[in-house]
ZADO-1210 file (C-alpha; in nm, 4 decimals, padded with zeros to 6 digits):
<atoms>
<atom x="02.1000" y="02.8445" z="00.5733" code="MET" pos="1"/>
<atom x="02.0519" y="02.7483" z="00.2049" code="HIS" pos="2"/>
<atom x="01.7443" y="02.8260" z="-00.0507" code="THR" pos="3"/>
<atom x="01.6197" y="02.5665" z="-00.2916" code="ALA" pos="4"/>
<atom x="01.5315" y="02.6535" z="-00.6143" code="THR" pos="5"/>
<atom x="01.4093" y="02.4295" z="-00.9087" code="MET" pos="6"/>
<atom x="01.6342" y="02.4443" z="-01.2288" code="ALA" pos="7"/>
<atom x="01.4843" y="02.3729" z="-01.5992" code="PRO" pos="8"/>
<atom x="01.6859" y="02.0449" z="-01.6223" code="SER" pos="9"/>
<atom x="01.5071" y="01.8977" z="-01.3295" code="GLY" pos="10"/>
<atom x="01.7903" y="01.9649" z="-01.1003" code="THR" pos="11"/>
<atom x="01.7443" y="02.1043" z="-00.7517" code="THR" pos="12"/>
<atom x="02.0052" y="02.4245" z="-00.7023" code="ILE" pos="13"/>
<atom x="02.1284" y="02.4640" z="-00.3383" code="LEU" pos="14"/>
<atom x="02.3469" y="02.7227" z="-00.2429" code="GLY" pos="15"/>
<atom x="02.5065" y="02.7545" z="-00.6133" code="GLY" pos="16"/>
<atom x="02.5554" y="02.3832" z="-00.6507" code="ALA" pos="17"/>
<atom x="02.3114" y="02.1449" z="-00.8028" code="SER" pos="18"/>
<atom x="02.1990" y="01.8315" z="-00.7044" code="ARG" pos="19"/>
<atom x="02.0221" y="01.6149" z="-00.9072" code="CYS" pos="20"/>
<atom x="01.6933" y="01.4988" z="-00.7583" code="SER" pos="21"/>
<atom x="01.7159" y="01.1228" z="-00.9196" code="LEU" pos="22"/>
<atom x="02.0427" y="01.0478" z="-00.8422" code="SER" pos="23"/>
<atom x="02.0398" y="01.0491" z="-00.4433" code="GLN" pos="24"/>
<atom x="02.2749" y="01.3798" z="-00.3725" code="GLY" pos="25"/>
<atom x="02.5673" y="01.2945" z="-00.6383" code="VAL" pos="26"/>
<atom x="02.6365" y="01.6468" z="-00.7375" code="PRO" pos="27"/>
<atom x="02.6189" y="01.7281" z="-01.1206" code="CYS" pos="28"/>
<atom x="02.7783" y="02.0078" z="-01.1139" code="SER" pos="29"/>
<atom x="02.9633" y="02.2748" z="-00.9587" code="THR" pos="30"/>
<atom x="02.8230" y="02.5744" z="-01.1054" code="ARG" pos="31"/>
<atom x="02.5181" y="02.7727" z="-01.1725" code="LEU" pos="32"/>
<atom x="02.4450" y="02.7526" z="-01.5553" code="PRO" pos="33"/>
<atom x="02.3657" y="03.0599" z="-01.7190" code="ARG" pos="34"/>
<atom x="02.3228" y="02.9938" z="-02.0353" code="THR" pos="35"/>
<atom x="02.0847" y="02.7596" z="-02.2982" code="ARG" pos="36"/>
<atom x="02.4278" y="02.5587" z="-02.3950" code="CYS" pos="37"/>
<atom x="02.5095" y="02.5169" z="-01.9451" code="ASP" pos="38"/>
<atom x="02.1544" y="02.4334" z="-01.9033" code="PHE" pos="39"/>
<atom x="02.1744" y="02.1845" z="-02.2215" code="GLN" pos="40"/>
<atom x="02.5392" y="02.0862" z="-02.1208" code="ARG" pos="41"/>
<atom x="02.4189" y="01.9849" z="-01.7481" code="GLN" pos="42"/>
<atom x="02.1120" y="01.8316" z="-01.8821" code="ARG" pos="43"/>
<atom x="02.3542" y="01.5652" z="-02.0712" code="GLN" pos="44"/>
<atom x="02.5944" y="01.5390" z="-01.8284" code="GLN" pos="45"/>
<atom x="02.2905" y="01.4442" z="-01.5678" code="ASN" pos="46"/>
<atom x="02.2013" y="01.1459" z="-01.8111" code="SER" pos="47"/>
<atom x="02.5461" y="01.0436" z="-01.8862" code="GLN" pos="48"/>
<atom x="02.5510" y="01.0126" z="-01.4841" code="HIS" pos="49"/>
<atom x="02.2370" y="00.8566" z="-01.4457" code="HIS" pos="50"/>
<atom x="02.3231" y="00.6033" z="-01.7313" code="ILE" pos="51"/>
<atom x="02.6265" y="00.5100" z="-01.5607" code="ARG" pos="52"/>
<atom x="02.4873" y="00.4542" z="-01.2110" code="SER" pos="53"/>
<atom x="02.1802" y="00.2376" z="-01.3357" code="HIS" pos="54"/>
<atom x="02.3035" y="-00.1401" z="-01.3849" code="PRO" pos="55"/>
<atom x="01.9978" y="-00.1042" z="-01.6105" code="ALA" pos="56"/>
<atom x="02.0640" y="00.1726" z="-01.8737" code="LEU" pos="57"/>
<atom x="02.4201" y="00.0362" z="-01.8855" code="ARG" pos="58"/>
<atom x="02.5863" y="-00.0324" z="-02.2798" code="LEU" pos="59"/>
<atom x="02.6355" y="-00.3360" z="-02.3622" code="ARG" pos="60"/>
<atom x="02.7812" y="-00.5735" z="-02.6085" code="PRO" pos="61"/>
<atom x="02.5904" y="-00.6612" z="-02.9462" code="SER" pos="62"/>
<atom x="02.3413" y="-00.9197" z="-02.9276" code="ALA" pos="63"/>
<atom x="02.2416" y="-00.9218" z="-03.2893" code="ALA" pos="64"/>
<atom x="02.2368" y="-01.2841" z="-03.4565" code="MET" pos="65"/>
<atom x="02.3503" y="-01.4448" z="-03.7893" code="THR" pos="66"/>
<atom x="02.0364" y="-01.5198" z="-04.0543" code="ALA" pos="67"/>
<atom x="02.1734" y="-01.8797" z="-03.9373" code="ASP" pos="68"/>
<atom x="02.1119" y="-01.8491" z="-03.5603" code="GLN" pos="69"/>
<atom x="01.8010" y="-01.7785" z="-03.5562" code="VAL" pos="70"/>
<atom x="01.5759" y="-02.0159" z="-03.4325" code="PRO" pos="71"/>
<atom x="01.2413" y="-02.1430" z="-03.5768" code="PRO" pos="72"/>
<atom x="00.9095" y="-01.9662" z="-03.4931" code="PRO" pos="73"/>
<atom x="00.6865" y="-02.2174" z="-03.2926" code="PRO" pos="74"/>
<atom x="00.4226" y="-02.3937" z="-03.4652" code="GLU" pos="75"/>
<atom x="00.1110" y="-02.2785" z="-03.4232" code="VAL" pos="76"/>
<atom x="-00.1732" y="-02.1798" z="-03.6204" code="ALA" pos="77"/>
<atom x="-00.2875" y="-01.8697" z="-03.7931" code="LEU" pos="78"/>
<atom x="-00.4432" y="-01.6334" z="-03.5000" code="PRO" pos="79"/>
<atom x="-00.8126" y="-01.5687" z="-03.6067" code="SER" pos="80"/>
<atom x="-00.8372" y="-01.2508" z="-03.6031" code="LEU" pos="81"/>
<atom x="-01.1214" y="-01.0423" z="-03.7203" code="PRO" pos="82"/>
<atom x="-00.9469" y="-00.8266" z="-03.9409" code="PHE" pos="83"/>
<atom x="-00.6286" y="-00.7701" z="-04.0676" code="ARG" pos="84"/>
<atom x="-00.4392" y="-00.5155" z="-04.2672" code="VAL" pos="85"/>
<atom x="-00.1754" y="-00.5401" z="-04.5097" code="GLY" pos="86"/>
<atom x="00.0285" y="-00.3382" z="-04.7250" code="HIS" pos="87"/>
<atom x="00.2068" y="-00.3430" z="-05.0351" code="GLY" pos="88"/>
<atom x="00.4282" y="-00.1602" z="-05.2596" code="PHE" pos="89"/>
<atom x="00.5852" y="-00.2060" z="-05.5580" code="ASP" pos="90"/>
<atom x="00.8413" y="-00.0132" z="-05.8423" code="LEU" pos="91"/>
<atom x="00.9446" y="-00.0760" z="-06.1863" code="HIS" pos="92"/>
<atom x="01.1615" y="00.1107" z="-06.4437" code="ARG" pos="93"/>
<atom x="01.0029" y="00.2700" z="-06.7227" code="LEU" pos="94"/>
<atom x="01.1861" y="00.2018" z="-07.0240" code="GLU" pos="95"/>
<atom x="01.0510" y="00.2452" z="-07.3951" code="GLU" pos="96"/>
<atom x="00.9700" y="-00.0574" z="-07.5907" code="GLY" pos="97"/>
<atom x="00.7622" y="-00.2123" z="-07.3416" code="TYR" pos="98"/>
<atom x="00.3852" y="-00.1959" z="-07.3142" code="PRO" pos="99"/>
<atom x="00.1798" y="00.0223" z="-06.9555" code="LEU" pos="100"/>
<atom x="-00.0429" y="-00.2169" z="-06.8090" code="ILE" pos="101"/>
<atom x="-00.2012" y="-00.0888" z="-06.5084" code="ILE" pos="102"/>
<atom x="-00.4723" y="-00.2654" z="-06.3052" code="GLY" pos="103"/>
<atom x="-00.5050" y="-00.5154" z="-06.6093" code="GLY" pos="104"/>
<atom x="-00.5575" y="-00.2092" z="-06.8511" code="ILE" pos="105"/>
<atom x="-00.3326" y="-00.1084" z="-07.1429" code="SER" pos="106"/>
<atom x="-00.2320" y="00.2606" z="-07.0639" code="VAL" pos="107"/>
<atom x="-00.1138" y="00.4573" z="-07.3766" code="PRO" pos="108"/>
<atom x="00.2057" y="00.5853" z="-07.3260" code="HIS" pos="109"/>
<atom x="00.5470" y="00.6040" z="-07.5034" code="THR" pos="110"/>
<atom x="00.6925" y="00.3925" z="-07.1897" code="ARG" pos="111"/>
<atom x="00.6068" y="00.0403" z="-07.0272" code="GLY" pos="112"/>
<atom x="00.7581" y="-00.1549" z="-06.7098" code="CYS" pos="113"/>
<atom x="01.0718" y="-00.3955" z="-06.7147" code="VAL" pos="114"/>
<atom x="00.9202" y="-00.6708" z="-06.5351" code="ALA" pos="115"/>
<atom x="00.9739" y="-01.0421" z="-06.5489" code="HIS" pos="116"/>
<atom x="00.5625" y="-01.0647" z="-06.5866" code="SER" pos="117"/>
<atom x="00.3570" y="-00.8096" z="-06.8034" code="ASP" pos="118"/>
<atom x="00.4898" y="-00.5411" z="-06.4826" code="GLY" pos="119"/>
<atom x="00.1712" y="-00.4755" z="-06.3592" code="ASP" pos="120"/>
<atom x="00.2835" y="-00.2147" z="-06.0813" code="VAL" pos="121"/>
<atom x="-00.0499" y="-00.1917" z="-05.9612" code="LEU" pos="122"/>
<atom x="-00.1948" y="-00.5623" z="-05.9058" code="LEU" pos="123"/>
<atom x="00.1819" y="-00.6589" z="-05.8071" code="HIS" pos="124"/>
<atom x="00.1198" y="-00.4190" z="-05.5157" code="CYS" pos="125"/>
<atom x="-00.2011" y="-00.5285" z="-05.4434" code="ILE" pos="126"/>
<atom x="-00.1074" y="-00.9223" z="-05.4536" code="THR" pos="127"/>
<atom x="00.1651" y="-00.8407" z="-05.1799" code="ASP" pos="128"/>
<atom x="-00.0593" y="-00.6299" z="-04.9809" code="ALA" pos="129"/>
<atom x="-00.3228" y="-00.9499" z="-04.9564" code="LEU" pos="130"/>
<atom x="-00.0504" y="-01.1714" z="-04.8908" code="LEU" pos="131"/>
<atom x="00.1097" y="-00.9161" z="-04.6478" code="GLY" pos="132"/>
<atom x="-00.2468" y="-00.9747" z="-04.4524" code="ALA" pos="133"/>
<atom x="-00.2230" y="-01.3228" z="-04.3935" code="LEU" pos="134"/>
<atom x="00.1487" y="-01.3181" z="-04.2687" code="ALA" pos="135"/>
<atom x="00.2327" y="-01.5087" z="-04.5997" code="MET" pos="136"/>
<atom x="00.5324" y="-01.4940" z="-04.8412" code="PRO" pos="137"/>
<atom x="00.5858" y="-01.1798" z="-05.0523" code="ASP" pos="138"/>
<atom x="00.5178" y="-01.2399" z="-05.4236" code="ILE" pos="139"/>
<atom x="00.8542" y="-01.2940" z="-05.5045" code="GLY" pos="140"/>
<atom x="00.9028" y="-01.5999" z="-05.3226" code="GLN" pos="141"/>
<atom x="00.5646" y="-01.7449" z="-05.4577" code="LEU" pos="142"/>
<atom x="00.6312" y="-01.5916" z="-05.8148" code="PHE" pos="143"/>
<atom x="01.0037" y="-01.5680" z="-05.8422" code="PRO" pos="144"/>
<atom x="01.1230" y="-01.3509" z="-06.1424" code="ASP" pos="145"/>
<atom x="01.3872" y="-01.6353" z="-06.2161" code="ASN" pos="146"/>
<atom x="01.1083" y="-01.8708" z="-06.3243" code="ASP" pos="147"/>
<atom x="01.0513" y="-01.9043" z="-06.6385" code="PRO" pos="148"/>
<atom x="00.7303" y="-01.9888" z="-06.5847" code="LYS" pos="149"/>
<atom x="00.6143" y="-01.6368" z="-06.5405" code="TRP" pos="150"/>
<atom x="00.7718" y="-01.4917" z="-06.8012" code="LYS" pos="151"/>
<atom x="00.5622" y="-01.2475" z="-06.9830" code="GLY" pos="152"/>
<atom x="00.2921" y="-01.3463" z="-06.7511" code="ALA" pos="153"/>
<atom x="-00.0604" y="-01.1702" z="-06.6840" code="ASP" pos="154"/>
<atom x="-00.0508" y="-01.0142" z="-06.3182" code="SER" pos="155"/>
<atom x="-00.4095" y="-01.1006" z="-06.2589" code="ASP" pos="156"/>
<atom x="-00.3030" y="-01.4674" z="-06.2049" code="VAL" pos="157"/>
<atom x="-00.1083" y="-01.2812" z="-05.8908" code="PHE" pos="158"/>
<atom x="-00.4078" y="-01.1794" z="-05.7325" code="VAL" pos="159"/>
<atom x="-00.5822" y="-01.4830" z="-05.8290" code="ARG" pos="160"/>
<atom x="-00.3809" y="-01.6786" z="-05.6335" code="GLU" pos="161"/>
<atom x="-00.4025" y="-01.4111" z="-05.3450" code="ALA" pos="162"/>
<atom x="-00.7503" y="-01.4285" z="-05.3322" code="MET" pos="163"/>
<atom x="-00.7287" y="-01.8035" z="-05.3464" code="ARG" pos="164"/>
<atom x="-00.5157" y="-01.7749" z="-05.0186" code="LEU" pos="165"/>
<atom x="-00.7394" y="-01.5173" z="-04.8686" code="MET" pos="166"/>
<atom x="-01.0333" y="-01.7564" z="-04.8905" code="LYS" pos="167"/>
<atom x="-00.8734" y="-02.0412" z="-04.7663" code="GLU" pos="168"/>
<atom x="-00.7920" y="-01.9004" z="-04.4539" code="HIS" pos="169"/>
<atom x="-01.1790" y="-01.7669" z="-04.3856" code="GLY" pos="170"/>
<atom x="-01.1287" y="-01.3771" z="-04.5057" code="TYR" pos="171"/>
<atom x="-01.2550" y="-01.1648" z="-04.7506" code="SER" pos="172"/>
<atom x="-01.2038" y="-00.8182" z="-04.8462" code="LEU" pos="173"/>
<atom x="-01.3237" y="-00.5309" z="-04.6646" code="GLY" pos="174"/>
<atom x="-01.2015" y="-00.2331" z="-04.8665" code="ASN" pos="175"/>
<atom x="-00.8737" y="-00.1716" z="-05.0585" code="LEU" pos="176"/>
<atom x="-00.6520" y="00.1799" z="-05.0739" code="ASP" pos="177"/>
<atom x="-00.3994" y="00.2632" z="-05.3554" code="ALA" pos="178"/>
<atom x="-00.2238" y="00.5348" z="-05.4446" code="THR" pos="179"/>
<atom x="-00.0026" y="00.5110" z="-05.7885" code="ILE" pos="180"/>
<atom x="00.2961" y="00.7426" z="-05.7821" code="ILE" pos="181"/>
<atom x="00.3698" y="00.8141" z="-06.1768" code="ALA" pos="182"/>
<atom x="00.4645" y="01.1537" z="-06.3464" code="GLU" pos="183"/>
<atom x="00.3064" y="01.0847" z="-06.6537" code="ARG" pos="184"/>
<atom x="00.1017" y="00.9545" z="-06.8028" code="PRO" pos="185"/>
<atom x="-00.2207" y="01.0981" z="-06.6406" code="LYS" pos="186"/>
<atom x="-00.4102" y="00.8396" z="-06.5256" code="LEU" pos="187"/>
<atom x="-00.7561" y="01.0320" z="-06.4708" code="SER" pos="188"/>
<atom x="-00.8817" y="00.9038" z="-06.8569" code="PRO" pos="189"/>
<atom x="-00.8207" y="00.5783" z="-06.7692" code="VAL" pos="190"/>
<atom x="-00.8949" y="00.5368" z="-06.3956" code="LYS" pos="191"/>
<atom x="-01.2764" y="00.4462" z="-06.3663" code="ASN" pos="192"/>
<atom x="-01.1981" y="00.1629" z="-06.5930" code="ALA" pos="193"/>
<atom x="-00.8801" y="00.0702" z="-06.3866" code="ILE" pos="194"/>
<atom x="-01.1456" y="00.0524" z="-06.0999" code="ARG" pos="195"/>
<atom x="-01.3687" y="-00.2023" z="-06.2955" code="ASP" pos="196"/>
<atom x="-01.1932" y="-00.4050" z="-06.3513" code="ASN" pos="197"/>
<atom x="-01.0244" y="-00.4213" z="-05.9947" code="LEU" pos="198"/>
<atom x="-01.3829" y="-00.4741" z="-05.8442" code="CYS" pos="199"/>
<atom x="-01.4177" y="-00.8193" z="-06.1027" code="ALA" pos="200"/>
<atom x="-01.0798" y="-00.9397" z="-05.9812" code="LEU" pos="201"/>
<atom x="-01.1064" y="-00.8551" z="-05.6437" code="LEU" pos="202"/>
<atom x="-01.5257" y="-00.9448" z="-05.6158" code="GLU" pos="203"/>
<atom x="-01.5351" y="-00.6480" z="-05.4644" code="ALA" pos="204"/>
<atom x="-01.8184" y="-00.3300" z="-05.4809" code="HIS" pos="205"/>
<atom x="-01.6767" y="-00.0365" z="-05.6378" code="PRO" pos="206"/>
<atom x="-01.7285" y="00.1683" z="-05.2652" code="SER" pos="207"/>
<atom x="-01.4809" y="-00.0789" z="-05.1366" code="ALA" pos="208"/>
<atom x="-01.2390" y="00.0045" z="-05.4037" code="ILE" pos="209"/>
<atom x="-01.0304" y="00.3222" z="-05.3875" code="ASN" pos="210"/>
<atom x="-00.7776" y="00.4511" z="-05.6610" code="LEU" pos="211"/>
<atom x="-00.5472" y="00.7699" z="-05.6582" code="LYS" pos="212"/>
<atom x="-00.2681" y="00.8919" z="-05.8802" code="ALA" pos="213"/>
<atom x="00.0268" y="01.1502" z="-05.8008" code="LYS" pos="214"/>
<atom x="00.2657" y="01.3131" z="-05.9608" code="THR" pos="215"/>
<atom x="00.6101" y="01.2697" z="-05.7610" code="HIS" pos="216"/>
<atom x="00.6642" y="01.6924" z="-05.8333" code="GLU" pos="217"/>
<atom x="00.9614" y="01.6139" z="-06.0962" code="LYS" pos="218"/>
<atom x="01.1326" y="01.4559" z="-05.8014" code="VAL" pos="219"/>
<atom x="01.4004" y="01.1395" z="-05.8205" code="ASP" pos="220"/>
<atom x="01.3268" y="00.8673" z="-06.1033" code="SER" pos="221"/>
<atom x="00.9543" y="00.8947" z="-06.0201" code="LEU" pos="222"/>
<atom x="00.9431" y="01.2597" z="-06.1230" code="GLY" pos="223"/>
<atom x="01.1582" y="01.2350" z="-06.4105" code="GLU" pos="224"/>
<atom x="00.9697" y="00.9369" z="-06.5688" code="ASN" pos="225"/>
<atom x="01.2218" y="00.6931" z="-06.5147" code="ARG" pos="226"/>
<atom x="00.9956" y="00.5150" z="-06.2994" code="SER" pos="227"/>
<atom x="00.6522" y="00.3800" z="-06.1496" code="ILE" pos="228"/>
<atom x="00.5660" y="00.2882" z="-05.8536" code="ALA" pos="229"/>
<atom x="00.1975" y="00.1941" z="-05.6076" code="CYS" pos="230"/>
<atom x="00.1351" y="00.1754" z="-05.2469" code="HIS" pos="231"/>
<atom x="-00.1818" y="-00.0336" z="-05.1602" code="THR" pos="232"/>
<atom x="-00.3463" y="-00.0951" z="-04.7985" code="VAL" pos="233"/>
<atom x="-00.6090" y="-00.3813" z="-04.7740" code="VAL" pos="234"/>
<atom x="-00.8326" y="-00.4987" z="-04.4759" code="LEU" pos="235"/>
<atom x="-00.9915" y="-00.8384" z="-04.4480" code="LEU" pos="236"/>
<atom x="-01.2448" y="-00.9594" z="-04.2378" code="ILE" pos="237"/>
<atom x="-01.3226" y="-01.2707" z="-04.1085" code="LYS" pos="238"/>
<atom x="-01.5978" y="-01.4795" z="-04.2713" code="ASN" pos="239"/>
</atoms>
């Protein structure tokens, strides 16, 4: 007469030999696990057995396509969603001899953003967040950095175009939350001025615009004052 006990790996032990309860009685091991390593080894053997025995889990050749093999998406109207969320990210290298402009405000600093336009990391990030919420091409596609037209351009031009597209699709800005990451300079002296300018540019109440500034704890290029970055999240509401 055999007694049955349960092993931690989910198998049934019958008289010292384990039989997997999910593999219709096929032995998975011929000895009783005694250590943690034995349990892990048996669990791995059981998993490999199920993959080999289950047709749906067998490894198949890669089905990845090249870019020119991807079929075009169906032509359908933009879904009329009640809400849309967009995320933007931007990063610029900091070097001497350039102005530092954040949110349309000139910030005193020994370094500025290297960019094709004025290098406003916050406004670039906001533009991408708005475009992303609408599932539209990003700022680099709409305003390419190899187009002389945008050389030294004020970044509020990009935000205004994103706002125009937002209104064209029947949405308004619900709220915005942005985080600027920079080791220097400290942004607290100009934080209110930046937010006030964003409110005017985005036609939003101050309670809908949140701005945070964080250091990078002296880690990598951000923490070494060699670059500046920004994350932005926006919520759009259907009119």
